[in-house]
mmCIF file of the N, C-alpha and C atoms, coordinates in Angstrom:
data_MODEL
# 
_entry.id   MODEL 
# 
loop_
_atom_site.group_PDB 
_atom_site.id 
_atom_site.type_symbol 
_atom_site.label_atom_id 
_atom_site.label_alt_id 
_atom_site.label_comp_id 
_atom_site.label_asym_id 
_atom_site.label_entity_id 
_atom_site.label_seq_id 
_atom_site.pdbx_PDB_ins_code 
_atom_site.Cartn_x 
_atom_site.Cartn_y 
_atom_site.Cartn_z 
_atom_site.occupancy 
_atom_site.B_iso_or_equiv 
_atom_site.pdbx_formal_charge 
_atom_site.auth_seq_id 
_atom_site.auth_comp_id 
_atom_site.auth_asym_id 
_atom_site.auth_atom_id 
_atom_site.pdbx_PDB_model_num 
ATOM 1   N N  . MET A 1 1  ? 28.758 92.347 38.789 1.00 0.00 ? 1  MET A N  1 
ATOM 2   C CA . MET A 1 1  ? 29.998 91.851 39.368 1.00 0.00 ? 1  MET A CA 1 
ATOM 3   C C  . MET A 1 1  ? 30.127 92.362 40.804 1.00 0.00 ? 1  MET A C  1 
ATOM 4   N N  . SER A 1 2  ? 30.256 91.447 41.739 1.00 0.00 ? 2  SER A N  1 
ATOM 5   C CA . SER A 1 2  ? 30.344 91.844 43.142 1.00 0.00 ? 2  SER A CA 1 
ATOM 6   C C  . SER A 1 2  ? 31.779 92.222 43.501 1.00 0.00 ? 2  SER A C  1 
ATOM 7   N N  . ARG A 1 3  ? 31.901 93.041 44.519 1.00 0.00 ? 3  ARG A N  1 
ATOM 8   C CA . ARG A 1 3  ? 33.216 93.487 44.973 1.00 0.00 ? 3  ARG A CA 1 
ATOM 9   C C  . ARG A 1 3  ? 33.430 93.035 46.414 1.00 0.00 ? 3  ARG A C  1 
ATOM 10  N N  . ASP A 1 4  ? 33.334 91.758 46.647 1.00 0.00 ? 4  ASP A N  1 
ATOM 11  C CA . ASP A 1 4  ? 33.547 91.215 47.981 1.00 0.00 ? 4  ASP A CA 1 
ATOM 12  C C  . ASP A 1 4  ? 35.044 90.994 48.174 1.00 0.00 ? 4  ASP A C  1 
ATOM 13  N N  . LEU A 1 5  ? 35.706 91.987 48.766 1.00 0.00 ? 5  LEU A N  1 
ATOM 14  C CA . LEU A 1 5  ? 37.155 91.933 48.893 1.00 0.00 ? 5  LEU A CA 1 
ATOM 15  C C  . LEU A 1 5  ? 37.617 90.908 49.917 1.00 0.00 ? 5  LEU A C  1 
ATOM 16  N N  . LYS A 1 6  ? 36.813 90.632 50.922 1.00 0.00 ? 6  LYS A N  1 
ATOM 17  C CA . LYS A 1 6  ? 37.195 89.611 51.904 1.00 0.00 ? 6  LYS A CA 1 
ATOM 18  C C  . LYS A 1 6  ? 37.224 88.232 51.254 1.00 0.00 ? 6  LYS A C  1 
ATOM 19  N N  . LYS A 1 7  ? 36.237 87.953 50.420 1.00 0.00 ? 7  LYS A N  1 
ATOM 20  C CA . LYS A 1 7  ? 36.203 86.667 49.715 1.00 0.00 ? 7  LYS A CA 1 
ATOM 21  C C  . LYS A 1 7  ? 37.377 86.555 48.750 1.00 0.00 ? 7  LYS A C  1 
ATOM 22  N N  . TYR A 1 8  ? 37.678 87.642 48.047 1.00 0.00 ? 8  TYR A N  1 
ATOM 23  C CA . TYR A 1 8  ? 38.804 87.651 47.116 1.00 0.00 ? 8  TYR A CA 1 
ATOM 24  C C  . TYR A 1 8  ? 40.120 87.420 47.850 1.00 0.00 ? 8  TYR A C  1 
ATOM 25  N N  . THR A 1 9  ? 40.291 88.077 49.006 1.00 0.00 ? 9  THR A N  1 
ATOM 26  C CA . THR A 1 9  ? 41.500 87.897 49.799 1.00 0.00 ? 9  THR A CA 1 
ATOM 27  C C  . THR A 1 9  ? 41.623 86.461 50.286 1.00 0.00 ? 9  THR A C  1 
ATOM 28  N N  . SER A 1 10 ? 40.517 85.894 50.741 1.00 0.00 ? 10 SER A N  1 
ATOM 29  C CA . SER A 1 10 ? 40.524 84.521 51.224 1.00 0.00 ? 10 SER A CA 1 
ATOM 30  C C  . SER A 1 10 ? 40.885 83.542 50.112 1.00 0.00 ? 10 SER A C  1 
ATOM 31  N N  . GLN A 1 11 ? 40.290 83.726 48.931 1.00 0.00 ? 11 GLN A N  1 
ATOM 32  C CA . GLN A 1 11 ? 40.599 82.847 47.800 1.00 0.00 ? 11 GLN A CA 1 
ATOM 33  C C  . GLN A 1 11 ? 42.051 82.978 47.382 1.00 0.00 ? 11 GLN A C  1 
ATOM 34  N N  . THR A 1 12 ? 42.572 84.208 47.374 1.00 0.00 ? 12 THR A N  1 
ATOM 35  C CA . THR A 1 12 ? 43.960 84.433 46.985 1.00 0.00 ? 12 THR A CA 1 
ATOM 36  C C  . THR A 1 12 ? 44.911 83.769 47.973 1.00 0.00 ? 12 THR A C  1 
ATOM 37  N N  . ASN A 1 13 ? 44.630 83.885 49.260 1.00 0.00 ? 13 ASN A N  1 
ATOM 38  C CA . ASN A 1 13 ? 45.485 83.258 50.267 1.00 0.00 ? 13 ASN A CA 1 
ATOM 39  C C  . ASN A 1 13 ? 45.492 81.740 50.125 1.00 0.00 ? 13 ASN A C  1 
ATOM 40  N N  . VAL A 1 14 ? 44.331 81.153 49.887 1.00 0.00 ? 14 VAL A N  1 
ATOM 41  C CA . VAL A 1 14 ? 44.258 79.693 49.706 1.00 0.00 ? 14 VAL A CA 1 
ATOM 42  C C  . VAL A 1 14 ? 45.048 79.274 48.470 1.00 0.00 ? 14 VAL A C  1 
ATOM 43  N N  . GLN A 1 15 ? 44.922 80.010 47.385 1.00 0.00 ? 15 GLN A N  1 
ATOM 44  C CA . GLN A 1 15 ? 45.640 79.682 46.158 1.00 0.00 ? 15 GLN A CA 1 
ATOM 45  C C  . GLN A 1 15 ? 47.150 79.806 46.354 1.00 0.00 ? 15 GLN A C  1 
ATOM 46  N N  . LEU A 1 16 ? 47.594 80.815 47.096 1.00 0.00 ? 16 LEU A N  1 
ATOM 47  C CA . LEU A 1 16 ? 49.027 80.977 47.359 1.00 0.00 ? 16 LEU A CA 1 
ATOM 48  C C  . LEU A 1 16 ? 49.570 79.843 48.222 1.00 0.00 ? 16 LEU A C  1 
ATOM 49  N N  . ILE A 1 17 ? 48.806 79.419 49.204 1.00 0.00 ? 17 ILE A N  1 
ATOM 50  C CA . ILE A 1 17 ? 49.246 78.318 50.064 1.00 0.00 ? 17 ILE A CA 1 
ATOM 51  C C  . ILE A 1 17 ? 49.331 77.023 49.269 1.00 0.00 ? 17 ILE A C  1 
ATOM 52  N N  . ILE A 1 18 ? 48.316 76.756 48.453 1.00 0.00 ? 18 ILE A N  1 
ATOM 53  C CA . ILE A 1 18 ? 48.335 75.543 47.619 1.00 0.00 ? 18 ILE A CA 1 
ATOM 54  C C  . ILE A 1 18 ? 49.501 75.586 46.642 1.00 0.00 ? 18 ILE A C  1 
ATOM 55  N N  . GLY A 1 19 ? 49.723 76.729 46.024 1.00 0.00 ? 19 GLY A N  1 
ATOM 56  C CA . GLY A 1 19 ? 50.849 76.872 45.098 1.00 0.00 ? 19 GLY A CA 1 
ATOM 57  C C  . GLY A 1 19 ? 52.190 76.668 45.772 1.00 0.00 ? 19 GLY A C  1 
ATOM 58  N N  . GLY A 1 20 ? 52.317 77.154 46.996 1.00 0.00 ? 20 GLY A N  1 
ATOM 59  C CA . GLY A 1 20 ? 53.557 76.948 47.747 1.00 0.00 ? 20 GLY A CA 1 
ATOM 60  C C  . GLY A 1 20 ? 53.810 75.482 48.042 1.00 0.00 ? 20 GLY A C  1 
ATOM 61  N N  . PHE A 1 21 ? 52.749 74.772 48.437 1.00 0.00 ? 21 PHE A N  1 
ATOM 62  C CA . PHE A 1 21 ? 52.908 73.344 48.698 1.00 0.00 ? 21 PHE A CA 1 
ATOM 63  C C  . PHE A 1 21 ? 53.236 72.569 47.429 1.00 0.00 ? 21 PHE A C  1 
ATOM 64  N N  . VAL A 1 22 ? 52.626 72.945 46.324 1.00 0.00 ? 22 VAL A N  1 
ATOM 65  C CA . VAL A 1 22 ? 52.932 72.280 45.047 1.00 0.00 ? 22 VAL A CA 1 
ATOM 66  C C  . VAL A 1 22 ? 54.396 72.503 44.677 1.00 0.00 ? 22 VAL A C  1 
ATOM 67  N N  . LEU A 1 23 ? 54.856 73.746 44.803 1.00 0.00 ? 23 LEU A N  1 
ATOM 68  C CA . LEU A 1 23 ? 56.263 74.013 44.509 1.00 0.00 ? 23 LEU A CA 1 
ATOM 69  C C  . LEU A 1 23 ? 57.182 73.235 45.433 1.00 0.00 ? 23 LEU A C  1 
ATOM 70  N N  . LEU A 1 24 ? 56.865 73.234 46.711 1.00 0.00 ? 24 LEU A N  1 
ATOM 71  C CA . LEU A 1 24 ? 57.712 72.561 47.686 1.00 0.00 ? 24 LEU A CA 1 
ATOM 72  C C  . LEU A 1 24 ? 57.789 71.066 47.421 1.00 0.00 ? 24 LEU A C  1 
ATOM 73  N N  . PHE A 1 25 ? 56.638 70.437 47.213 1.00 0.00 ? 25 PHE A N  1 
ATOM 74  C CA . PHE A 1 25 ? 56.633 68.988 47.076 1.00 0.00 ? 25 PHE A CA 1 
ATOM 75  C C  . PHE A 1 25 ? 57.009 68.538 45.666 1.00 0.00 ? 25 PHE A C  1 
ATOM 76  N N  . VAL A 1 26 ? 56.399 69.101 44.643 1.00 0.00 ? 26 VAL A N  1 
ATOM 77  C CA . VAL A 1 26 ? 56.645 68.614 43.283 1.00 0.00 ? 26 VAL A CA 1 
ATOM 78  C C  . VAL A 1 26 ? 58.016 69.051 42.786 1.00 0.00 ? 26 VAL A C  1 
ATOM 79  N N  . VAL A 1 27 ? 58.275 70.349 42.842 1.00 0.00 ? 27 VAL A N  1 
ATOM 80  C CA . VAL A 1 27 ? 59.548 70.845 42.313 1.00 0.00 ? 27 VAL A CA 1 
ATOM 81  C C  . VAL A 1 27 ? 60.698 70.456 43.226 1.00 0.00 ? 27 VAL A C  1 
ATOM 82  N N  . GLY A 1 28 ? 60.524 70.684 44.527 1.00 0.00 ? 28 GLY A N  1 
ATOM 83  C CA . GLY A 1 28 ? 61.608 70.369 45.462 1.00 0.00 ? 28 GLY A CA 1 
ATOM 84  C C  . GLY A 1 28 ? 61.979 68.902 45.468 1.00 0.00 ? 28 GLY A C  1 
ATOM 85  N N  . LEU A 1 29 ? 60.979 68.056 45.641 1.00 0.00 ? 29 LEU A N  1 
ATOM 86  C CA . LEU A 1 29 ? 61.271 66.618 45.659 1.00 0.00 ? 29 LEU A CA 1 
ATOM 87  C C  . LEU A 1 29 ? 61.675 66.102 44.288 1.00 0.00 ? 29 LEU A C  1 
ATOM 88  N N  . GLY A 1 30 ? 61.152 66.720 43.234 1.00 0.00 ? 30 GLY A N  1 
ATOM 89  C CA . GLY A 1 30 ? 61.570 66.337 41.881 1.00 0.00 ? 30 GLY A CA 1 
ATOM 90  C C  . GLY A 1 30 ? 63.038 66.624 41.644 1.00 0.00 ? 30 GLY A C  1 
ATOM 91  N N  . LEU A 1 31 ? 63.488 67.793 42.088 1.00 0.00 ? 31 LEU A N  1 
ATOM 92  C CA . LEU A 1 31 ? 64.911 68.125 41.931 1.00 0.00 ? 31 LEU A CA 1 
ATOM 93  C C  . LEU A 1 31 ? 65.795 67.221 42.781 1.00 0.00 ? 31 LEU A C  1 
ATOM 94  N N  . ILE A 1 32 ? 65.343 66.899 43.985 1.00 0.00 ? 32 ILE A N  1 
ATOM 95  C CA . ILE A 1 32 ? 66.114 65.963 44.810 1.00 0.00 ? 32 ILE A CA 1 
ATOM 96  C C  . ILE A 1 32 ? 66.198 64.607 44.117 1.00 0.00 ? 32 ILE A C  1 
ATOM 97  N N  . ALA A 1 33 ? 65.089 64.151 43.542 1.00 0.00 ? 33 ALA A N  1 
ATOM 98  C CA . ALA A 1 33 ? 65.083 62.850 42.862 1.00 0.00 ? 33 ALA A CA 1 
ATOM 99  C C  . ALA A 1 33 ? 66.001 62.863 41.641 1.00 0.00 ? 33 ALA A C  1 
ATOM 100 N N  . ILE A 1 34 ? 66.025 63.974 40.912 1.00 0.00 ? 34 ILE A N  1 
ATOM 101 C CA . ILE A 1 34 ? 66.876 64.056 39.717 1.00 0.00 ? 34 ILE A CA 1 
ATOM 102 C C  . ILE A 1 34 ? 68.351 64.032 40.091 1.00 0.00 ? 34 ILE A C  1 
ATOM 103 N N  . PHE A 1 35 ? 68.723 64.828 41.087 1.00 0.00 ? 35 PHE A N  1 
ATOM 104 C CA . PHE A 1 35 ? 70.142 64.964 41.420 1.00 0.00 ? 35 PHE A CA 1 
ATOM 105 C C  . PHE A 1 35 ? 70.666 63.868 42.343 1.00 0.00 ? 35 PHE A C  1 
ATOM 106 N N  . TYR A 1 36 ? 69.840 63.368 43.250 1.00 0.00 ? 36 TYR A N  1 
ATOM 107 C CA . TYR A 1 36 ? 70.328 62.423 44.254 1.00 0.00 ? 36 TYR A CA 1 
ATOM 108 C C  . TYR A 1 36 ? 69.667 61.055 44.219 1.00 0.00 ? 36 TYR A C  1 
ATOM 109 N N  . GLY A 1 37 ? 68.579 60.915 43.485 1.00 0.00 ? 37 GLY A N  1 
ATOM 110 C CA . GLY A 1 37 ? 67.920 59.621 43.378 1.00 0.00 ? 37 GLY A CA 1 
ATOM 111 C C  . GLY A 1 37 ? 66.629 59.563 44.175 1.00 0.00 ? 37 GLY A C  1 
ATOM 112 N N  . THR A 1 38 ? 65.890 58.477 43.935 1.00 0.00 ? 38 THR A N  1 
ATOM 113 C CA . THR A 1 38 ? 64.573 58.353 44.556 1.00 0.00 ? 38 THR A CA 1 
ATOM 114 C C  . THR A 1 38 ? 64.640 58.079 46.063 1.00 0.00 ? 38 THR A C  1 
ATOM 115 N N  . GLY A 1 39 ? 65.686 57.427 46.498 1.00 0.00 ? 39 GLY A N  1 
ATOM 116 C CA . GLY A 1 39 ? 65.826 57.176 47.940 1.00 0.00 ? 39 GLY A CA 1 
ATOM 117 C C  . GLY A 1 39 ? 65.960 58.476 48.715 1.00 0.00 ? 39 GLY A C  1 
ATOM 118 N N  . ALA A 1 40 ? 66.746 59.381 48.183 1.00 0.00 ? 40 ALA A N  1 
ATOM 119 C CA . ALA A 1 40 ? 66.903 60.679 48.836 1.00 0.00 ? 40 ALA A CA 1 
ATOM 120 C C  . ALA A 1 40 ? 65.602 61.478 48.772 1.00 0.00 ? 40 ALA A C  1 
ATOM 121 N N  . ALA A 1 41 ? 64.854 61.338 47.681 1.00 0.00 ? 41 ALA A N  1 
ATOM 122 C CA . ALA A 1 41 ? 63.578 62.039 47.566 1.00 0.00 ? 41 ALA A CA 1 
ATOM 123 C C  . ALA A 1 41 ? 62.576 61.504 48.593 1.00 0.00 ? 41 ALA A C  1 
ATOM 124 N N  . LEU A 1 42 ? 62.606 60.215 48.852 1.00 0.00 ? 42 LEU A N  1 
ATOM 125 C CA . LEU A 1 42 ? 61.719 59.651 49.874 1.00 0.00 ? 42 LEU A CA 1 
ATOM 126 C C  . LEU A 1 42 ? 62.089 60.152 51.267 1.00 0.00 ? 42 LEU A C  1 
ATOM 127 N N  . VAL A 1 43 ? 63.384 60.273 51.533 1.00 0.00 ? 43 VAL A N  1 
ATOM 128 C CA . VAL A 1 43 ? 63.814 60.829 52.811 1.00 0.00 ? 43 VAL A CA 1 
ATOM 129 C C  . VAL A 1 43 ? 63.411 62.303 52.895 1.00 0.00 ? 43 VAL A C  1 
ATOM 130 N N  . GLY A 1 44 ? 63.534 63.022 51.788 1.00 0.00 ? 44 GLY A N  1 
ATOM 131 C CA . GLY A 1 44 ? 63.085 64.413 51.749 1.00 0.00 ? 44 GLY A CA 1 
ATOM 132 C C  . GLY A 1 44 ? 61.592 64.529 52.002 1.00 0.00 ? 44 GLY A C  1 
ATOM 133 N N  . LEU A 1 45 ? 60.816 63.623 51.436 1.00 0.00 ? 45 LEU A N  1 
ATOM 134 C CA . LEU A 1 45 ? 59.370 63.607 51.679 1.00 0.00 ? 45 LEU A CA 1 
ATOM 135 C C  . LEU A 1 45 ? 59.075 63.351 53.150 1.00 0.00 ? 45 LEU A C  1 
ATOM 136 N N  . LEU A 1 46 ? 59.796 62.419 53.739 1.00 0.00 ? 46 LEU A N  1 
ATOM 137 C CA . LEU A 1 46 ? 59.620 62.128 55.162 1.00 0.00 ? 46 LEU A CA 1 
ATOM 138 C C  . LEU A 1 46 ? 59.934 63.361 56.005 1.00 0.00 ? 46 LEU A C  1 
ATOM 139 N N  . CYS A 1 47 ? 60.999 64.081 55.655 1.00 0.00 ? 47 CYS A N  1 
ATOM 140 C CA . CYS A 1 47 ? 61.358 65.295 56.394 1.00 0.00 ? 47 CYS A CA 1 
ATOM 141 C C  . CYS A 1 47 ? 60.310 66.390 56.210 1.00 0.00 ? 47 CYS A C  1 
ATOM 142 N N  . LEU A 1 48 ? 59.802 66.548 54.990 1.00 0.00 ? 48 LEU A N  1 
ATOM 143 C CA . LEU A 1 48 ? 58.773 67.564 54.750 1.00 0.00 ? 48 LEU A CA 1 
ATOM 144 C C  . LEU A 1 48 ? 57.502 67.261 55.530 1.00 0.00 ? 48 LEU A C  1 
ATOM 145 N N  . VAL A 1 49 ? 57.078 66.020 55.500 1.00 0.00 ? 49 VAL A N  1 
ATOM 146 C CA . VAL A 1 49 ? 55.862 65.637 56.223 1.00 0.00 ? 49 VAL A CA 1 
ATOM 147 C C  . VAL A 1 49 ? 56.079 65.779 57.730 1.00 0.00 ? 49 VAL A C  1 
ATOM 148 N N  . GLY A 1 50 ? 57.238 65.381 58.199 1.00 0.00 ? 50 GLY A N  1 
ATOM 149 C CA . GLY A 1 50 ? 57.546 65.523 59.622 1.00 0.00 ? 50 GLY A CA 1 
ATOM 150 C C  . GLY A 1 50 ? 57.575 66.974 60.067 1.00 0.00 ? 50 GLY A C  1 
ATOM 151 N N  . GLY A 1 51 ? 58.032 67.856 59.198 1.00 0.00 ? 51 GLY A N  1 
ATOM 152 C CA . GLY A 1 51 ? 58.038 69.276 59.527 1.00 0.00 ? 51 GLY A CA 1 
ATOM 153 C C  . GLY A 1 51 ? 56.666 69.902 59.462 1.00 0.00 ? 51 GLY A C  1 
ATOM 154 N N  . LEU A 1 52 ? 55.789 69.347 58.634 1.00 0.00 ? 52 LEU A N  1 
ATOM 155 C CA . LEU A 1 52 ? 54.447 69.904 58.498 1.00 0.00 ? 52 LEU A CA 1 
ATOM 156 C C  . LEU A 1 52 ? 53.494 69.447 59.598 1.00 0.00 ? 52 LEU A C  1 
ATOM 157 N N  . VAL A 1 53 ? 53.808 68.369 60.268 1.00 0.00 ? 53 VAL A N  1 
ATOM 158 C CA . VAL A 1 53 ? 52.924 67.866 61.322 1.00 0.00 ? 53 VAL A CA 1 
ATOM 159 C C  . VAL A 1 53 ? 52.750 68.888 62.447 1.00 0.00 ? 53 VAL A C  1 
ATOM 160 N N  . PRO A 1 54 ? 53.821 69.464 63.012 1.00 0.00 ? 54 PRO A N  1 
ATOM 161 C CA . PRO A 1 54 ? 53.601 70.466 64.071 1.00 0.00 ? 54 PRO A CA 1 
ATOM 162 C C  . PRO A 1 54 ? 52.865 71.707 63.560 1.00 0.00 ? 54 PRO A C  1 
ATOM 163 N N  . ILE A 1 55 ? 53.151 72.116 62.337 1.00 0.00 ? 55 ILE A N  1 
ATOM 164 C CA . ILE A 1 55 ? 52.472 73.275 61.762 1.00 0.00 ? 55 ILE A CA 1 
ATOM 165 C C  . ILE A 1 55 ? 50.983 72.978 61.612 1.00 0.00 ? 55 ILE A C  1 
ATOM 166 N N  . GLY A 1 56 ? 50.649 71.787 61.151 1.00 0.00 ? 56 GLY A N  1 
ATOM 167 C CA . GLY A 1 56 ? 49.251 71.395 61.015 1.00 0.00 ? 56 GLY A CA 1 
ATOM 168 C C  . GLY A 1 56 ? 48.536 71.318 62.354 1.00 0.00 ? 56 GLY A C  1 
ATOM 169 N N  . LEU A 1 57 ? 49.226 70.825 63.371 1.00 0.00 ? 57 LEU A N  1 
ATOM 170 C CA . LEU A 1 57 ? 48.617 70.747 64.699 1.00 0.00 ? 57 LEU A CA 1 
ATOM 171 C C  . LEU A 1 57 ? 48.333 72.137 65.263 1.00 0.00 ? 57 LEU A C  1 
ATOM 172 N N  . VAL A 1 58 ? 49.259 73.062 65.074 1.00 0.00 ? 58 VAL A N  1 
ATOM 173 C CA . VAL A 1 58 ? 49.041 74.431 65.543 1.00 0.00 ? 58 VAL A CA 1 
ATOM 174 C C  . VAL A 1 58 ? 47.886 75.072 64.778 1.00 0.00 ? 58 VAL A C  1 
ATOM 175 N N  . ALA A 1 59 ? 47.836 74.879 63.465 1.00 0.00 ? 59 ALA A N  1 
ATOM 176 C CA . ALA A 1 59 ? 46.749 75.444 62.655 1.00 0.00 ? 59 ALA A CA 1 
ATOM 177 C C  . ALA A 1 59 ? 45.411 74.841 63.072 1.00 0.00 ? 59 ALA A C  1 
ATOM 178 N N  . LEU A 1 60 ? 45.382 73.550 63.317 1.00 0.00 ? 60 LEU A N  1 
ATOM 179 C CA . LEU A 1 60 ? 44.151 72.895 63.759 1.00 0.00 ? 60 LEU A CA 1 
ATOM 180 C C  . LEU A 1 60 ? 43.702 73.430 65.116 1.00 0.00 ? 60 LEU A C  1 
ATOM 181 N N  . PHE A 1 61 ? 44.639 73.625 66.021 1.00 0.00 ? 61 PHE A N  1 
ATOM 182 C CA . PHE A 1 61 ? 44.320 74.180 67.336 1.00 0.00 ? 61 PHE A CA 1 
ATOM 183 C C  . PHE A 1 61 ? 43.749 75.595 67.200 1.00 0.00 ? 61 PHE A C  1 
ATOM 184 N N  . LEU A 1 62 ? 44.373 76.432 66.374 1.00 0.00 ? 62 LEU A N  1 
ATOM 185 C CA . LEU A 1 62 ? 43.883 77.798 66.196 1.00 0.00 ? 62 LEU A CA 1 
ATOM 186 C C  . LEU A 1 62 ? 42.514 77.829 65.531 1.00 0.00 ? 62 LEU A C  1 
ATOM 187 N N  . PHE A 1 63 ? 42.286 76.936 64.582 1.00 0.00 ? 63 PHE A N  1 
ATOM 188 C CA . PHE A 1 63 ? 40.978 76.853 63.931 1.00 0.00 ? 63 PHE A CA 1 
ATOM 189 C C  . PHE A 1 63 ? 39.907 76.449 64.937 1.00 0.00 ? 63 PHE A C  1 
ATOM 190 N N  . GLY A 1 64 ? 40.205 75.459 65.754 1.00 0.00 ? 64 GLY A N  1 
ATOM 191 C CA . GLY A 1 64 ? 39.268 75.030 66.788 1.00 0.00 ? 64 GLY A CA 1 
ATOM 192 C C  . GLY A 1 64 ? 39.020 76.122 67.815 1.00 0.00 ? 64 GLY A C  1 
ATOM 193 N N  . LEU A 1 65 ? 40.060 76.843 68.185 1.00 0.00 ? 65 LEU A N  1 
ATOM 194 C CA . LEU A 1 65 ? 39.917 77.940 69.127 1.00 0.00 ? 65 LEU A CA 1 
ATOM 195 C C  . LEU A 1 65 ? 39.054 79.053 68.547 1.00 0.00 ? 65 LEU A C  1 
ATOM 196 N N  . ASP A 1 66 ? 39.203 79.323 67.261 1.00 0.00 ? 66 ASP A N  1 
ATOM 197 C CA . ASP A 1 66 ? 38.390 80.336 66.586 1.00 0.00 ? 66 ASP A CA 1 
ATOM 198 C C  . ASP A 1 66 ? 36.916 79.949 66.614 1.00 0.00 ? 66 ASP A C  1 
ATOM 199 N N  . ILE A 1 67 ? 36.621 78.700 66.309 1.00 0.00 ? 67 ILE A N  1 
ATOM 200 C CA . ILE A 1 67 ? 35.236 78.225 66.347 1.00 0.00 ? 67 ILE A CA 1 
ATOM 201 C C  . ILE A 1 67 ? 34.683 78.320 67.771 1.00 0.00 ? 67 ILE A C  1 
ATOM 202 N N  . PHE A 1 68 ? 35.482 77.937 68.753 1.00 0.00 ? 68 PHE A N  1 
ATOM 203 C CA . PHE A 1 68 ? 35.060 77.994 70.148 1.00 0.00 ? 68 PHE A CA 1 
ATOM 204 C C  . PHE A 1 68 ? 34.745 79.421 70.586 1.00 0.00 ? 68 PHE A C  1 
ATOM 205 N N  . VAL A 1 69 ? 35.618 80.363 70.231 1.00 0.00 ? 69 VAL A N  1 
ATOM 206 C CA . VAL A 1 69 ? 35.415 81.765 70.620 1.00 0.00 ? 69 VAL A CA 1 
ATOM 207 C C  . VAL A 1 69 ? 34.183 82.344 69.928 1.00 0.00 ? 69 VAL A C  1 
ATOM 208 N N  . LYS A 1 70 ? 33.981 82.025 68.656 1.00 0.00 ? 70 LYS A N  1 
ATOM 209 C CA . LYS A 1 70 ? 32.790 82.515 67.951 1.00 0.00 ? 70 LYS A CA 1 
ATOM 210 C C  . LYS A 1 70 ? 31.519 81.946 68.573 1.00 0.00 ? 70 LYS A C  1 
ATOM 211 N N  . LYS A 1 71 ? 31.550 80.688 68.994 1.00 0.00 ? 71 LYS A N  1 
ATOM 212 C CA . LYS A 1 71 ? 30.389 80.072 69.622 1.00 0.00 ? 71 LYS A CA 1 
ATOM 213 C C  . LYS A 1 71 ? 30.101 80.717 70.970 1.00 0.00 ? 71 LYS A C  1 
ATOM 214 N N  . ILE A 1 72 ? 31.134 81.018 71.742 1.00 0.00 ? 72 ILE A N  1 
ATOM 215 C CA . ILE A 1 72 ? 30.963 81.643 73.054 1.00 0.00 ? 72 ILE A CA 1 
ATOM 216 C C  . ILE A 1 72 ? 30.420 83.067 72.888 1.00 0.00 ? 72 ILE A C  1 
ATOM 217 N N  . ASN A 1 73 ? 30.931 83.814 71.920 1.00 0.00 ? 73 ASN A N  1 
ATOM 218 C CA . ASN A 1 73 ? 30.505 85.199 71.717 1.00 0.00 ? 73 ASN A CA 1 
ATOM 219 C C  . ASN A 1 73 ? 29.090 85.299 71.146 1.00 0.00 ? 73 ASN A C  1 
ATOM 220 N N  . LYS A 1 74 ? 28.639 84.257 70.459 1.00 0.00 ? 74 LYS A N  1 
ATOM 221 C CA . LYS A 1 74 ? 27.292 84.287 69.874 1.00 0.00 ? 74 LYS A CA 1 
ATOM 222 C C  . LYS A 1 74 ? 26.220 84.211 70.952 1.00 0.00 ? 74 LYS A C  1 
ATOM 223 N N  . ASP A 1 75 ? 26.489 83.495 72.021 1.00 0.00 ? 75 ASP A N  1 
ATOM 224 C CA . ASP A 1 75 ? 25.495 83.320 73.090 1.00 0.00 ? 75 ASP A CA 1 
ATOM 225 C C  . ASP A 1 75 ? 25.328 84.550 73.938 1.00 0.00 ? 75 ASP A C  1 
# 
């Protein structure tokens, strides 16, 4: 049994992020649909996706910057 703690930390972080998104979208939008109807849930989905777009763009930029810096430092 290997003790690669960096890999374990990385897997745990990915699982926590996925779990958070599942809770946010499935449970959150499900509760909105139950209490307010499907139209409100669709508006909630639109708001969630609209809020995630800037976060995704920043994450994509940082990921690209990380790859760029690693490539520059390797040479």
